[in-house]
PyMOL Python script that loads the backbone (N, CA, C, O; Angstrom):
from pymol import cmd

cmd.read_pdbstr("""\
ATOM      1  N   MET A   1      89.144 148.508  28.087  1.00  0.00           N
ATOM      2  CA  MET A   1      88.660 147.181  28.342  1.00  0.00           C
ATOM      3  C   MET A   1      89.514 146.523  29.474  1.00  0.00           C
ATOM      4  O   MET A   1      90.594 146.965  29.866  1.00  0.00           O
ATOM      5  N   ALA A   2      88.877 145.392  29.952  1.00  0.00           N
ATOM      6  CA  ALA A   2      90.132 144.838  30.972  1.00  0.00           C
ATOM      7  C   ALA A   2      90.766 143.626  29.923  1.00  0.00           C
ATOM      8  O   ALA A   2      90.323 143.457  28.787  1.00  0.00           O
ATOM      9  N   GLU A   3      91.682 142.963  30.410  1.00  0.00           N
ATOM     10  CA  GLU A   3      92.220 141.754  29.794  1.00  0.00           C
ATOM     11  C   GLU A   3      91.422 140.457  29.611  1.00  0.00           C
ATOM     12  O   GLU A   3      91.600 139.605  28.741  1.00  0.00           O
ATOM     13  N   ASN A   4      90.398 140.466  30.711  1.00  0.00           N
ATOM     14  CA  ASN A   4      89.716 139.100  30.160  1.00  0.00           C
ATOM     15  C   ASN A   4      88.410 139.371  30.167  1.00  0.00           C
ATOM     16  O   ASN A   4      87.716 138.605  30.836  1.00  0.00           O
ATOM     17  N   GLU A   5      87.741 140.479  29.459  1.00  0.00           N
ATOM     18  CA  GLU A   5      86.619 140.722  29.229  1.00  0.00           C
ATOM     19  C   GLU A   5      86.633 140.402  27.707  1.00  0.00           C
ATOM     20  O   GLU A   5      87.646 140.538  27.020  1.00  0.00           O
ATOM     21  N   SER A   6      85.538 140.002  27.269  1.00  0.00           N
ATOM     22  CA  SER A   6      85.307 139.386  25.836  1.00  0.00           C
ATOM     23  C   SER A   6      85.208 140.509  24.699  1.00  0.00           C
ATOM     24  O   SER A   6      84.439 141.444  24.920  1.00  0.00           O
ATOM     25  N   THR A   7      85.980 140.486  23.415  1.00  0.00           N
ATOM     26  CA  THR A   7      85.692 141.737  22.566  1.00  0.00           C
ATOM     27  C   THR A   7      84.613 141.301  21.363  1.00  0.00           C
ATOM     28  O   THR A   7      84.268 141.895  20.342  1.00  0.00           O
ATOM     29  N   THR A   8      84.318 140.300  21.797  1.00  0.00           N
ATOM     30  CA  THR A   8      83.026 139.803  20.830  1.00  0.00           C
ATOM     31  C   THR A   8      81.869 140.429  20.762  1.00  0.00           C
ATOM     32  O   THR A   8      81.281 140.461  21.844  1.00  0.00           O
ATOM     33  N   THR A   9      81.309 140.957  19.848  1.00  0.00           N
ATOM     34  CA  THR A   9      80.086 141.951  19.744  1.00  0.00           C
ATOM     35  C   THR A   9      79.014 141.002  19.455  1.00  0.00           C
ATOM     36  O   THR A   9      79.057 140.002  18.738  1.00  0.00           O
ATOM     37  N   ARG A  10      77.884 141.562  20.248  1.00  0.00           N
ATOM     38  CA  ARG A  10      76.360 141.016  19.883  1.00  0.00           C
ATOM     39  C   ARG A  10      76.394 140.821  18.546  1.00  0.00           C
ATOM     40  O   ARG A  10      76.234 139.673  18.129  1.00  0.00           O
ATOM     41  N   ARG A  11      76.643 142.090  17.469  1.00  0.00           N
ATOM     42  CA  ARG A  11      76.280 142.077  16.093  1.00  0.00           C
ATOM     43  C   ARG A  11      77.184 140.240  15.289  1.00  0.00           C
ATOM     44  O   ARG A  11      76.749 139.413  14.489  1.00  0.00           O
ATOM     45  N   SER A  12      78.087 140.311  15.808  1.00  0.00           N
ATOM     46  CA  SER A  12      78.886 139.212  15.053  1.00  0.00           C
ATOM     47  C   SER A  12      78.465 137.655  15.746  1.00  0.00           C
ATOM     48  O   SER A  12      78.715 136.664  15.059  1.00  0.00           O
ATOM     49  N   VAL A  13      77.937 137.499  16.872  1.00  0.00           N
ATOM     50  CA  VAL A  13      77.449 136.638  17.152  1.00  0.00           C
ATOM     51  C   VAL A  13      75.893 136.484  16.440  1.00  0.00           C
ATOM     52  O   VAL A  13      75.644 135.340  16.061  1.00  0.00           O
ATOM     53  N   MET A  14      74.847 137.483  16.222  1.00  0.00           N
ATOM     54  CA  MET A  14      73.874 137.383  15.427  1.00  0.00           C
ATOM     55  C   MET A  14      74.325 136.696  14.174  1.00  0.00           C
ATOM     56  O   MET A  14      73.898 135.585  13.859  1.00  0.00           O
ATOM     57  N   GLN A  15      75.230 137.401  13.432  1.00  0.00           N
ATOM     58  CA  GLN A  15      75.849 137.327  12.105  1.00  0.00           C
ATOM     59  C   GLN A  15      75.973 135.597  12.027  1.00  0.00           C
ATOM     60  O   GLN A  15      75.406 134.834  11.245  1.00  0.00           O
ATOM     61  N   ALA A  16      76.758 135.346  12.938  1.00  0.00           N
ATOM     62  CA  ALA A  16      77.346 133.799  12.745  1.00  0.00           C
ATOM     63  C   ALA A  16      76.184 132.855  13.050  1.00  0.00           C
ATOM     64  O   ALA A  16      76.212 131.785  12.442  1.00  0.00           O
ATOM     65  N   ALA A  17      75.145 133.074  13.909  1.00  0.00           N
ATOM     66  CA  ALA A  17      74.110 132.348  14.196  1.00  0.00           C
ATOM     67  C   ALA A  17      73.161 132.296  13.043  1.00  0.00           C
ATOM     68  O   ALA A  17      72.520 131.263  12.850  1.00  0.00           O
ATOM     69  N   GLY A  18      73.019 133.369  12.239  1.00  0.00           N
ATOM     70  CA  GLY A  18      72.223 133.547  11.298  1.00  0.00           C
ATOM     71  C   GLY A  18      72.975 132.416   9.903  1.00  0.00           C
ATOM     72  O   GLY A  18      72.421 131.449   9.379  1.00  0.00           O
ATOM     73  N   LEU A  19      74.204 132.911   9.642  1.00  0.00           N
ATOM     74  CA  LEU A  19      74.652 131.676   9.206  1.00  0.00           C
ATOM     75  C   LEU A  19      74.689 130.695   9.493  1.00  0.00           C
ATOM     76  O   LEU A  19      75.026 130.162   8.436  1.00  0.00           O
ATOM     77  N   GLY A  20      74.602 129.998  10.132  1.00  0.00           N
ATOM     78  CA  GLY A  20      74.473 128.556  10.789  1.00  0.00           C
ATOM     79  C   GLY A  20      73.157 128.103  10.320  1.00  0.00           C
ATOM     80  O   GLY A  20      72.937 127.124   9.607  1.00  0.00           O
ATOM     81  N   LEU A  21      72.034 129.207  10.966  1.00  0.00           N
ATOM     82  CA  LEU A  21      70.869 128.589  10.323  1.00  0.00           C
ATOM     83  C   LEU A  21      70.556 128.568   8.878  1.00  0.00           C
ATOM     84  O   LEU A  21      69.709 127.843   8.355  1.00  0.00           O
ATOM     85  N   GLY A  22      71.249 129.353   8.331  1.00  0.00           N
ATOM     86  CA  GLY A  22      70.915 129.267   6.597  1.00  0.00           C
ATOM     87  C   GLY A  22      71.680 127.913   6.531  1.00  0.00           C
ATOM     88  O   GLY A  22      70.884 127.072   6.113  1.00  0.00           O
ATOM     89  N   ALA A  23      72.475 127.548   6.688  1.00  0.00           N
ATOM     90  CA  ALA A  23      73.224 126.643   6.555  1.00  0.00           C
ATOM     91  C   ALA A  23      72.537 125.322   6.678  1.00  0.00           C
ATOM     92  O   ALA A  23      72.696 124.318   5.983  1.00  0.00           O
ATOM     93  N   MET A  24      71.737 125.517   7.706  1.00  0.00           N
ATOM     94  CA  MET A  24      70.773 124.076   8.308  1.00  0.00           C
ATOM     95  C   MET A  24      69.613 124.004   7.312  1.00  0.00           C
ATOM     96  O   MET A  24      69.244 123.016   6.677  1.00  0.00           O
ATOM     97  N   LEU A  25      69.045 125.404   7.298  1.00  0.00           N
ATOM     98  CA  LEU A  25      67.979 125.060   6.393  1.00  0.00           C
ATOM     99  C   LEU A  25      68.571 124.932   5.088  1.00  0.00           C
ATOM    100  O   LEU A  25      67.754 124.234   4.486  1.00  0.00           O
ATOM    101  N   ALA A  26      69.404 125.166   4.390  1.00  0.00           N
ATOM    102  CA  ALA A  26      69.839 124.586   2.950  1.00  0.00           C
ATOM    103  C   ALA A  26      69.984 122.941   2.917  1.00  0.00           C
ATOM    104  O   ALA A  26      69.679 122.185   1.995  1.00  0.00           O
ATOM    105  N   ALA A  27      70.613 122.582   4.366  1.00  0.00           N
ATOM    106  CA  ALA A  27      70.993 121.311   4.244  1.00  0.00           C
ATOM    107  C   ALA A  27      69.498 120.201   4.060  1.00  0.00           C
ATOM    108  O   ALA A  27      69.320 119.158   3.432  1.00  0.00           O
ATOM    109  N   THR A  28      68.598 121.060   4.964  1.00  0.00           N
ATOM    110  CA  THR A  28      67.318 119.847   5.094  1.00  0.00           C
ATOM    111  C   THR A  28      66.672 120.530   4.292  1.00  0.00           C
ATOM    112  O   THR A  28      65.657 120.739   4.957  1.00  0.00           O
ATOM    113  N   SER A  29      66.496 121.118   3.181  1.00  0.00           N
ATOM    114  CA  SER A  29      65.567 121.784   2.558  1.00  0.00           C
ATOM    115  C   SER A  29      65.358 120.506   1.483  1.00  0.00           C
ATOM    116  O   SER A  29      64.175 120.428   1.154  1.00  0.00           O
ATOM    117  N   GLY A  30      65.941 119.806   1.052  1.00  0.00           N
ATOM    118  CA  GLY A  30      66.049 118.583   0.316  1.00  0.00           C
ATOM    119  C   GLY A  30      65.272 117.606   0.916  1.00  0.00           C
ATOM    120  O   GLY A  30      64.528 116.929   0.207  1.00  0.00           O
ATOM    121  N   ALA A  31      65.342 117.385   2.390  1.00  0.00           N
ATOM    122  CA  ALA A  31      64.726 116.171   2.958  1.00  0.00           C
ATOM    123  C   ALA A  31      63.321 116.498   3.468  1.00  0.00           C
ATOM    124  O   ALA A  31      62.671 115.556   3.921  1.00  0.00           O
ATOM    125  N   VAL A  32      62.648 117.997   3.447  1.00  0.00           N
ATOM    126  CA  VAL A  32      61.669 118.818   3.548  1.00  0.00           C
ATOM    127  C   VAL A  32      60.673 118.400   2.502  1.00  0.00           C
ATOM    128  O   VAL A  32      59.489 118.121   2.691  1.00  0.00           O
ATOM    129  N   ALA A  33      61.463 118.399   1.155  1.00  0.00           N
ATOM    130  CA  ALA A  33      60.564 118.260  -0.020  1.00  0.00           C
ATOM    131  C   ALA A  33      60.355 117.027  -0.357  1.00  0.00           C
ATOM    132  O   ALA A  33      59.494 116.659  -1.156  1.00  0.00           O
ATOM    133  N   ALA A  34      61.348 116.127   0.398  1.00  0.00           N
ATOM    134  CA  ALA A  34      61.185 114.393   0.084  1.00  0.00           C
ATOM    135  C   ALA A  34      59.541 114.212   1.060  1.00  0.00           C
ATOM    136  O   ALA A  34      58.497 113.610   0.809  1.00  0.00           O
ATOM    137  N   ALA A  35      59.929 114.936   2.050  1.00  0.00           N
ATOM    138  CA  ALA A  35      58.794 114.342   3.156  1.00  0.00           C
ATOM    139  C   ALA A  35      57.441 114.999   2.516  1.00  0.00           C
ATOM    140  O   ALA A  35      56.508 114.218   2.327  1.00  0.00           O
ATOM    141  N   ALA A  36      57.249 116.456   2.147  1.00  0.00           N
ATOM    142  CA  ALA A  36      56.242 116.775   1.790  1.00  0.00           C
ATOM    143  C   ALA A  36      55.476 116.284   0.668  1.00  0.00           C
ATOM    144  O   ALA A  36      54.283 116.509   0.467  1.00  0.00           O
ATOM    145  N   SER A  37      56.372 115.494  -0.152  1.00  0.00           N
ATOM    146  CA  SER A  37      55.541 114.588  -1.432  1.00  0.00           C
ATOM    147  C   SER A  37      55.124 112.940  -0.996  1.00  0.00           C
ATOM    148  O   SER A  37      54.641 112.060  -1.708  1.00  0.00           O
ATOM    149  N   THR A  38      55.443 112.912   0.200  1.00  0.00           N
ATOM    150  CA  THR A  38      54.943 111.566   0.909  1.00  0.00           C
ATOM    151  C   THR A  38      53.820 111.259   1.406  1.00  0.00           C
ATOM    152  O   THR A  38      53.535 111.855   2.445  1.00  0.00           O
ATOM    153  N   GLU A  39      52.962 110.406   0.948  1.00  0.00           N
ATOM    154  CA  GLU A  39      51.447 110.167   1.509  1.00  0.00           C
ATOM    155  C   GLU A  39      51.215 109.941   3.110  1.00  0.00           C
ATOM    156  O   GLU A  39      51.809 109.052   3.719  1.00  0.00           O
ATOM    157  N   VAL A  40      50.292 110.836   3.730  1.00  0.00           N
ATOM    158  CA  VAL A  40      49.974 110.411   5.179  1.00  0.00           C
ATOM    159  C   VAL A  40      48.850 109.591   5.288  1.00  0.00           C
ATOM    160  O   VAL A  40      47.911 109.789   4.517  1.00  0.00           O
ATOM    161  N   ALA A  41      48.790 108.637   6.183  1.00  0.00           N
ATOM    162  CA  ALA A  41      47.838 107.765   7.129  1.00  0.00           C
ATOM    163  C   ALA A  41      47.696 108.183   7.972  1.00  0.00           C
ATOM    164  O   ALA A  41      48.524 108.736   8.696  1.00  0.00           O
ATOM    165  N   ALA A  42      46.418 108.014   8.145  1.00  0.00           N
ATOM    166  CA  ALA A  42      45.732 108.728   9.553  1.00  0.00           C
ATOM    167  C   ALA A  42      44.488 107.665   9.718  1.00  0.00           C
ATOM    168  O   ALA A  42      43.753 107.212   8.840  1.00  0.00           O
ATOM    169  N   ALA A  43      44.496 107.445  10.965  1.00  0.00           N
ATOM    170  CA  ALA A  43      43.185 106.663  11.619  1.00  0.00           C
ATOM    171  C   ALA A  43      43.258 107.202  13.294  1.00  0.00           C
ATOM    172  O   ALA A  43      44.163 107.727  13.942  1.00  0.00           O
ATOM    173  N   ASP A  44      41.821 106.791  13.644  1.00  0.00           N
ATOM    174  CA  ASP A  44      41.593 107.113  14.815  1.00  0.00           C
ATOM    175  C   ASP A  44      40.516 106.145  15.512  1.00  0.00           C
ATOM    176  O   ASP A  44      39.434 105.840  15.012  1.00  0.00           O
ATOM    177  N   TYR A  45      41.123 105.613  17.055  1.00  0.00           N
ATOM    178  CA  TYR A  45      40.631 104.528  17.519  1.00  0.00           C
ATOM    179  C   TYR A  45      39.866 105.170  19.143  1.00  0.00           C
ATOM    180  O   TYR A  45      40.125 106.300  19.556  1.00  0.00           O
ATOM    181  N   TRP A  46      38.973 104.248  19.847  1.00  0.00           N
ATOM    182  CA  TRP A  46      38.753 104.458  21.409  1.00  0.00           C
ATOM    183  C   TRP A  46      39.405 103.062  22.086  1.00  0.00           C
ATOM    184  O   TRP A  46      39.405 101.960  21.539  1.00  0.00           O
ATOM    185  N   ALA A  47      39.894 103.342  23.255  1.00  0.00           N
ATOM    186  CA  ALA A  47      40.579 102.207  23.641  1.00  0.00           C
ATOM    187  C   ALA A  47      39.662 102.699  25.170  1.00  0.00           C
ATOM    188  O   ALA A  47      39.435 103.801  25.670  1.00  0.00           O
ATOM    189  N   ASN A  48      39.354 101.482  25.514  1.00  0.00           N
ATOM    190  CA  ASN A  48      38.275 101.567  26.827  1.00  0.00           C
ATOM    191  C   ASN A  48      38.791 100.505  28.354  1.00  0.00           C
ATOM    192  O   ASN A  48      38.858  99.276  28.325  1.00  0.00           O
ATOM    193  N   LYS A  49      39.022 101.161  29.276  1.00  0.00           N
ATOM    194  CA  LYS A  49      39.400 100.601  30.602  1.00  0.00           C
ATOM    195  C   LYS A  49      38.305 100.773  31.477  1.00  0.00           C
ATOM    196  O   LYS A  49      38.025 101.905  31.873  1.00  0.00           O
ATOM    197  N   GLY A  50      37.544  99.623  31.883  1.00  0.00           N
ATOM    198  CA  GLY A  50      36.426  99.733  32.591  1.00  0.00           C
ATOM    199  C   GLY A  50      35.587 100.909  32.080  1.00  0.00           C
ATOM    200  O   GLY A  50      35.384 100.953  30.867  1.00  0.00           O
ATOM    201  N   GLU A  51      35.026 101.959  32.940  1.00  0.00           N
ATOM    202  CA  GLU A  51      34.507 103.330  32.439  1.00  0.00           C
ATOM    203  C   GLU A  51      35.397 104.162  31.789  1.00  0.00           C
ATOM    204  O   GLU A  51      35.063 105.229  31.276  1.00  0.00           O
ATOM    205  N   VAL A  52      36.587 103.685  31.792  1.00  0.00           N
ATOM    206  CA  VAL A  52      37.069 105.268  31.239  1.00  0.00           C
ATOM    207  C   VAL A  52      37.646 104.757  29.761  1.00  0.00           C
ATOM    208  O   VAL A  52      38.254 103.738  29.434  1.00  0.00           O
ATOM    209  N   LYS A  53      37.093 106.148  28.868  1.00  0.00           N
ATOM    210  CA  LYS A  53      37.390 105.885  27.305  1.00  0.00           C
ATOM    211  C   LYS A  53      38.528 107.060  27.187  1.00  0.00           C
ATOM    212  O   LYS A  53      38.774 108.116  27.771  1.00  0.00           O
ATOM    213  N   LEU A  54      39.159 106.199  25.972  1.00  0.00           N
ATOM    214  CA  LEU A  54      40.323 107.165  25.909  1.00  0.00           C
ATOM    215  C   LEU A  54      40.303 106.986  24.339  1.00  0.00           C
ATOM    216  O   LEU A  54      40.406 105.880  23.808  1.00  0.00           O
ATOM    217  N   PHE A  55      40.132 108.438  23.486  1.00  0.00           N
ATOM    218  CA  PHE A  55      40.622 108.506  22.418  1.00  0.00           C
ATOM    219  C   PHE A  55      42.074 108.432  21.796  1.00  0.00           C
ATOM    220  O   PHE A  55      42.985 109.134  22.235  1.00  0.00           O
ATOM    221  N   LEU A  56      42.244 107.535  20.740  1.00  0.00           N
ATOM    222  CA  LEU A  56      43.644 107.644  20.231  1.00  0.00           C
ATOM    223  C   LEU A  56      43.380 107.945  18.459  1.00  0.00           C
ATOM    224  O   LEU A  56      42.498 107.490  17.731  1.00  0.00           O
ATOM    225  N   TYR A  57      44.286 108.694  18.204  1.00  0.00           N
ATOM    226  CA  TYR A  57      44.560 109.311  16.785  1.00  0.00           C
ATOM    227  C   TYR A  57      45.971 108.558  16.196  1.00  0.00           C
ATOM    228  O   TYR A  57      47.084 108.600  16.721  1.00  0.00           O
ATOM    229  N   ARG A  58      45.726 108.115  15.406  1.00  0.00           N
ATOM    230  CA  ARG A  58      47.523 107.556  14.723  1.00  0.00           C
ATOM    231  C   ARG A  58      47.710 108.565  13.559  1.00  0.00           C
ATOM    232  O   ARG A  58      46.744 108.853  12.853  1.00  0.00           O
ATOM    233  N   LYS A  59      48.796 109.047  13.370  1.00  0.00           N
ATOM    234  CA  LYS A  59      48.932 109.676  11.718  1.00  0.00           C
ATOM    235  C   LYS A  59      50.405 109.591  11.786  1.00  0.00           C
ATOM    236  O   LYS A  59      51.250 109.971  12.596  1.00  0.00           O
ATOM    237  N   ARG A  60      50.422 108.955  10.646  1.00  0.00           N
ATOM    238  CA  ARG A  60      51.893 108.514  10.345  1.00  0.00           C
ATOM    239  C   ARG A  60      52.228 108.810   8.762  1.00  0.00           C
ATOM    240  O   ARG A  60      51.232 108.940   8.051  1.00  0.00           O
ATOM    241  N   VAL A  61      53.574 108.938   8.094  1.00  0.00           N
ATOM    242  CA  VAL A  61      54.173 109.065   7.178  1.00  0.00           C
ATOM    243  C   VAL A  61      53.451 107.312   6.538  1.00  0.00           C
ATOM    244  O   VAL A  61      53.517 106.239   7.137  1.00  0.00           O
ATOM    245  N   ALA A  62      52.860 107.573   5.272  1.00  0.00           N
ATOM    246  CA  ALA A  62      52.717 105.928   5.031  1.00  0.00           C
ATOM    247  C   ALA A  62      53.737 105.051   4.674  1.00  0.00           C
ATOM    248  O   ALA A  62      54.533 105.542   3.874  1.00  0.00           O
ATOM    249  N   PRO A  63      54.000 103.712   5.075  1.00  0.00           N
ATOM    250  CA  PRO A  63      55.099 102.979   5.072  1.00  0.00           C
ATOM    251  C   PRO A  63      55.429 102.711   3.573  1.00  0.00           C
ATOM    252  O   PRO A  63      54.565 102.277   2.812  1.00  0.00           O
ATOM    253  N   GLN A  64      56.425 102.921   3.257  1.00  0.00           N
ATOM    254  CA  GLN A  64      57.066 102.449   2.052  1.00  0.00           C
ATOM    255  C   GLN A  64      57.870 101.095   1.937  1.00  0.00           C
ATOM    256  O   GLN A  64      58.555 100.744   2.898  1.00  0.00           O
ATOM    257  N   ALA A  65      57.819 100.400   0.911  1.00  0.00           N
ATOM    258  CA  ALA A  65      57.788  98.723   0.904  1.00  0.00           C
ATOM    259  C   ALA A  65      59.621  98.806   1.169  1.00  0.00           C
ATOM    260  O   ALA A  65      60.044  97.778   1.696  1.00  0.00           O
ATOM    261  N   ALA A  66      60.473  99.649   0.936  1.00  0.00           N
ATOM    262  CA  ALA A  66      61.795  99.138   1.098  1.00  0.00           C
ATOM    263  C   ALA A  66      62.349 100.350   2.284  1.00  0.00           C
ATOM    264  O   ALA A  66      63.543 100.442   2.569  1.00  0.00           O
ATOM    265  N   ALA A  67      61.656 100.930   2.688  1.00  0.00           N
ATOM    266  CA  ALA A  67      61.992 102.314   3.975  1.00  0.00           C
ATOM    267  C   ALA A  67      62.297 101.272   5.231  1.00  0.00           C
ATOM    268  O   ALA A  67      61.744 100.178   5.344  1.00  0.00           O
ATOM    269  N   PRO A  68      63.150 101.743   6.036  1.00  0.00           N
ATOM    270  CA  PRO A  68      63.148 100.940   7.292  1.00  0.00           C
ATOM    271  C   PRO A  68      62.303 101.734   8.316  1.00  0.00           C
ATOM    272  O   PRO A  68      61.834 102.853   8.107  1.00  0.00           O
ATOM    273  N   PRO A  69      62.156 100.941   9.559  1.00  0.00           N
ATOM    274  CA  PRO A  69      60.834 101.466  10.041  1.00  0.00           C
ATOM    275  C   PRO A  69      61.074 102.797  10.624  1.00  0.00           C
ATOM    276  O   PRO A  69      62.254 103.139  10.699  1.00  0.00           O
ATOM    277  N   GLN A  70      59.964 103.798  11.150  1.00  0.00           N
ATOM    278  CA  GLN A  70      60.273 105.043  11.731  1.00  0.00           C
ATOM    279  C   GLN A  70      60.160 105.018  13.165  1.00  0.00           C
ATOM    280  O   GLN A  70      59.280 104.307  13.651  1.00  0.00           O
ATOM    281  N   PRO A  71      61.055 105.807  14.056  1.00  0.00           N
ATOM    282  CA  PRO A  71      60.633 106.070  15.064  1.00  0.00           C
ATOM    283  C   PRO A  71      59.606 106.414  15.765  1.00  0.00           C
ATOM    284  O   PRO A  71      59.041 107.433  15.367  1.00  0.00           O
ATOM    285  N   VAL A  72      58.948 105.641  17.150  1.00  0.00           N
ATOM    286  CA  VAL A  72      57.769 106.093  17.607  1.00  0.00           C
ATOM    287  C   VAL A  72      57.801 107.114  18.881  1.00  0.00           C
ATOM    288  O   VAL A  72      58.456 107.069  19.922  1.00  0.00           O
ATOM    289  N   LEU A  73      56.666 108.222  18.310  1.00  0.00           N
ATOM    290  CA  LEU A  73      56.364 109.046  19.564  1.00  0.00           C
ATOM    291  C   LEU A  73      55.251 109.263  19.706  1.00  0.00           C
ATOM    292  O   LEU A  73      54.362 109.311  18.856  1.00  0.00           O
ATOM    293  N   PHE A  74      55.182 109.496  21.418  1.00  0.00           N
ATOM    294  CA  PHE A  74      54.010 109.343  21.754  1.00  0.00           C
ATOM    295  C   PHE A  74      53.534 110.658  22.174  1.00  0.00           C
ATOM    296  O   PHE A  74      54.347 111.109  22.980  1.00  0.00           O
ATOM    297  N   LEU A  75      52.439 111.574  21.951  1.00  0.00           N
ATOM    298  CA  LEU A  75      52.225 112.972  22.637  1.00  0.00           C
ATOM    299  C   LEU A  75      50.536 112.165  23.698  1.00  0.00           C
ATOM    300  O   LEU A  75      49.645 111.391  23.347  1.00  0.00           O
ATOM    301  N   VAL A  76      50.801 112.793  24.850  1.00  0.00           N
ATOM    302  CA  VAL A  76      49.825 112.790  25.554  1.00  0.00           C
ATOM    303  C   VAL A  76      49.309 113.783  26.152  1.00  0.00           C
ATOM    304  O   VAL A  76      50.118 114.460  26.785  1.00  0.00           O
ATOM    305  N   HIS A  77      48.036 114.177  26.182  1.00  0.00           N
ATOM    306  CA  HIS A  77      47.469 115.438  26.580  1.00  0.00           C
ATOM    307  C   HIS A  77      46.743 114.996  27.925  1.00  0.00           C
ATOM    308  O   HIS A  77      46.339 113.839  28.051  1.00  0.00           O
ATOM    309  N   GLY A  78      46.591 115.925  28.903  1.00  0.00           N
ATOM    310  CA  GLY A  78      46.086 115.774  29.890  1.00  0.00           C
ATOM    311  C   GLY A  78      46.715 115.007  31.052  1.00  0.00           C
ATOM    312  O   GLY A  78      46.102 114.880  32.112  1.00  0.00           O
TER     313      GLY A  78
END
""", "prot")
cmd.dss("prot")
cmd.show_as("cartoon", "prot")
cmd.util.cbc("prot")
cmd.orient("prot")
């Protein structure tokens, strides 16, 4: 091997990635369990502008009294 070639093997990279992924999953499993136990509020609406009708569907975690406001995400299709 030349001096400037890397001696890192594909196997060692995959093992490190697996360890990192496992640590991330372990750290977030508590948050996922907490989110799974919360109530979801959903509603649908129609918005009209002239002759154009747009169907809107809102789905969110039901707000808690002491919880800070959640960020907004818009998904637009079409």
